[in-house]
C-alpha positions as CSV (number, residue, x, y, z in Angstrom):
1,M,-92.3,-44.7,32.7
2,A,-90.7,-44.4,29.3
3,D,-91.0,-46.4,26.1
4,C,-88.0,-46.9,23.9
5,V,-87.6,-48.5,20.4
6,I,-85.4,-51.6,20.2
7,K,-83.1,-51.6,17.2
8,D,-81.5,-54.6,15.5
9,W,-77.9,-55.0,14.3
10,Q,-78.8,-53.2,11.0
11,G,-80.5,-50.3,12.8
12,A,-84.1,-51.3,12.0
13,D,-86.8,-51.0,14.6
14,Q,-87.6,-54.4,16.2
15,G,-90.2,-53.5,18.9
16,Q,-90.3,-51.5,22.1
17,A,-89.0,-51.7,25.6
18,S,-90.5,-50.0,28.7
19,I,-88.4,-48.5,31.4
20,D,-90.2,-47.9,34.7
21,L,-87.9,-47.0,37.6
22,K,-88.8,-45.3,40.9
23,V,-87.1,-41.9,40.8
24,A,-86.7,-39.0,43.2
25,K,-89.2,-36.2,43.5
26,E,-88.6,-33.4,41.1
27,E,-87.7,-30.9,43.8
28,S,-85.0,-33.2,45.3
29,A,-83.8,-35.0,42.2
30,K,-81.0,-32.7,41.3
31,G,-79.6,-32.5,44.9
32,I,-79.5,-36.3,45.4
33,V,-77.9,-37.0,42.0
34,H,-75.3,-34.2,42.7
35,R,-74.5,-35.7,46.1
36,A,-74.0,-39.2,44.6
37,L,-71.7,-37.8,41.9
38,V,-69.6,-35.9,44.5
39,R,-69.4,-39.0,46.6
40,Q,-68.2,-41.2,43.7
41,L,-65.5,-38.7,42.6
42,A,-64.4,-38.1,46.2
43,N,-64.1,-41.8,46.9
44,Q,-61.8,-42.2,43.9
45,R,-59.2,-39.9,45.4
46,Q,-56.2,-41.7,46.9
47,G,-55.5,-39.0,49.5
48,T,-51.8,-39.8,49.5
49,A,-50.4,-36.3,48.9
50,S,-47.9,-35.5,51.6
51,T,-45.5,-32.7,52.5
52,K,-43.0,-32.4,55.4
53,T,-43.2,-29.9,58.2
54,R,-40.1,-28.2,59.6
55,A,-40.0,-31.0,62.2
56,E,-39.8,-33.7,59.5
57,V,-37.3,-32.1,57.0
58,R,-33.8,-33.5,57.3
59,G,-31.2,-31.2,58.8
60,G,-31.5,-27.8,60.5
61,G,-30.3,-28.9,63.9
62,R,-27.6,-26.2,64.3
63,K,-28.4,-22.5,64.7
64,P,-27.2,-20.9,61.5
65,W,-25.6,-17.9,63.2
66,R,-25.5,-16.3,66.7
67,Q,-28.5,-14.6,68.0
68,K,-27.1,-11.0,68.2
69,G,-24.5,-8.9,66.7
70,T,-24.6,-10.0,63.0
71,G,-27.1,-7.4,61.8
72,R,-29.2,-10.2,60.3
73,A,-32.6,-11.4,61.4
74,R,-32.4,-14.0,64.1
75,A,-32.7,-17.6,62.9
76,G,-32.8,-20.8,64.8
77,S,-32.8,-23.3,61.9
78,N,-32.2,-23.4,58.2
79,R,-35.2,-25.6,57.8
80,S,-37.7,-22.9,58.7
81,P,-40.6,-22.6,56.2
82,L,-39.2,-19.2,55.3
83,W,-36.0,-20.8,54.0
84,R,-35.3,-22.6,50.8
85,G,-35.3,-26.3,51.5
86,G,-37.4,-25.7,54.7
87,G,-40.6,-27.3,55.8
88,V,-44.1,-26.5,54.4
89,I,-46.7,-24.6,56.4
90,F,-50.2,-26.3,56.4
91,G,-49.2,-28.6,53.5
92,P,-51.3,-31.6,52.5
93,K,-51.1,-34.8,54.6
94,P,-52.5,-38.2,53.8
95,R,-56.2,-38.2,54.5
96,D,-59.4,-40.1,53.7
97,Y,-61.7,-38.2,51.2
98,S,-64.5,-40.8,51.2
99,I,-68.0,-39.6,51.7
100,K,-70.8,-41.8,53.1
101,M,-74.2,-42.0,51.6
102,N,-77.0,-44.4,52.5
103,R,-77.5,-47.4,50.1
104,K,-81.1,-46.5,49.4
105,E,-80.1,-42.9,48.5
106,R,-77.4,-44.2,46.2
107,R,-79.7,-46.5,44.4
108,L,-82.4,-43.8,44.1
109,A,-79.8,-41.4,42.7
110,L,-78.7,-44.0,40.2
111,R,-82.3,-44.7,39.1
112,T,-83.0,-41.0,38.8
113,A,-79.9,-40.4,36.7
114,F,-80.7,-43.3,34.4
115,Q,-84.3,-42.3,33.9
116,S,-83.2,-38.7,33.1
117,R,-81.1,-40.0,30.2
118,V,-83.9,-41.8,28.4
119,E,-83.9,-39.3,25.5
120,D,-80.2,-40.2,24.9
121,L,-80.7,-43.9,25.3
122,I,-80.5,-46.3,22.4
123,I,-81.7,-49.9,23.1
124,V,-80.4,-52.6,20.7
125,Q,-80.8,-56.3,20.4
126,D,-78.1,-58.5,21.8
127,F,-75.4,-58.5,19.1
128,A,-72.7,-60.8,20.4
129,D,-73.6,-63.4,17.8
130,Q,-73.1,-60.8,15.0
131,L,-69.4,-60.5,15.8
132,S,-67.8,-63.8,14.9
133,R,-64.5,-62.4,15.9
134,P,-63.3,-59.1,17.5
135,K,-63.8,-56.4,14.8
136,T,-63.7,-52.7,15.9
137,K,-64.7,-51.5,12.4
138,E,-67.9,-53.4,12.4
139,L,-68.9,-52.1,15.8
140,I,-68.2,-48.6,14.7
141,Q,-70.4,-49.1,11.7
142,A,-73.2,-50.5,13.9
143,L,-73.0,-47.5,16.2
144,T,-73.4,-45.2,13.2
145,R,-76.5,-47.2,12.1
146,W,-77.9,-46.9,15.5
147,G,-77.7,-43.1,15.3
148,V,-74.6,-42.4,17.3
149,E,-72.7,-39.4,15.9
150,P,-68.9,-39.6,15.4
151,N,-66.8,-38.3,18.2
152,S,-69.7,-38.7,20.7
153,K,-68.9,-40.0,24.2
154,V,-70.7,-43.4,24.3
155,L,-71.6,-45.6,27.2
156,L,-72.2,-49.2,26.1
157,I,-74.1,-51.2,28.7
158,V,-74.3,-55.0,28.3
159,A,-75.9,-57.6,30.5
160,E,-72.6,-59.4,31.1
161,R,-69.1,-59.0,29.7
162,N,-68.5,-60.6,26.4
163,E,-64.9,-61.0,25.4
164,T,-65.6,-60.5,21.6
165,I,-67.6,-57.3,22.3
166,Y,-65.0,-56.1,24.8
167,L,-62.1,-56.6,22.3
168,S,-64.1,-54.9,19.6
169,A,-64.9,-51.9,21.7
170,R,-61.7,-51.2,23.7
171,N,-60.0,-49.3,20.9
172,I,-62.9,-47.0,20.1
173,E,-62.1,-43.6,21.3
174,K,-64.6,-42.1,23.8
175,L,-66.5,-45.4,24.2
176,R,-66.8,-47.0,27.6
177,M,-68.3,-50.4,28.1
178,I,-69.7,-51.6,31.4
179,S,-72.0,-54.4,32.6
180,A,-75.5,-53.6,33.9
181,N,-74.7,-54.4,37.5
182,N,-71.8,-51.9,37.4
183,L,-73.8,-48.8,36.7
184,N,-72.5,-45.6,38.2
185,I,-73.5,-42.0,38.3
186,F,-70.5,-40.5,36.6
187,D,-70.6,-42.7,33.5
188,L,-74.3,-42.1,33.1
189,L,-74.0,-38.4,33.2
190,N,-70.7,-38.1,31.3
191,A,-71.9,-39.9,28.2
192,D,-73.4,-38.1,25.2
193,K,-75.2,-41.3,24.1
194,I,-76.1,-44.4,26.1
195,V,-76.3,-47.7,24.1
196,A,-77.8,-50.6,26.1
197,T,-78.7,-54.1,25.0
198,A,-82.3,-55.4,25.6
199,A,-80.9,-57.9,28.1
200,A,-79.1,-55.1,30.0
201,I,-82.3,-53.1,30.3
202,T,-84.1,-56.2,31.7
203,M,-81.3,-56.7,34.2
204,I,-81.4,-53.0,35.2
205,Q,-85.2,-53.3,35.8
206,E,-84.7,-56.4,37.9
207,V,-81.7,-55.1,40.0
208,Y,-82.7,-51.5,40.5
209,G,-86.5,-51.5,39.9
210,E,-88.6,-51.1,43.0
């Protein structure tokens, strides 16, 4: 269990929020988080790389020269892998890179990763009403007031997508915005700072808390 300070739009403290998620045991935490990360990255691979073998390359049906008497090495096709324009030996073929992981394990890894980033977590009050219209500059200033250093990789977690916040955040370099029900291992571990609204923390507790 961890207690975090909730900040308002101006950066002042406005109370506390408790985060209590069931996490993996210390001796197995690193392993399960690593497996979940490898799974996510592997499942993003398209697996469409493909090369042609000597049987699939166009041409090469005629024997280039007779078997004996020329002084050259024997050759049966100009599409041999040894020739320019020939096939590829053991080249990539379309394949499925996806890795399976039990749902309970995935959720445990997610909770463990989130709890491990508590020191880099900044909880703020819902600020959608503070932005009357999309304004990137105002959101950048708010991030500075909340203690986010310039050029930091920031993960912004909101309870649900708000168009004004999305339009204000999309042009900020190194900032990624996701909703609380779309948490994933890579984004949690890749960010330098995690900014979450109080409503998003409540939703995470409800969805992932056990």
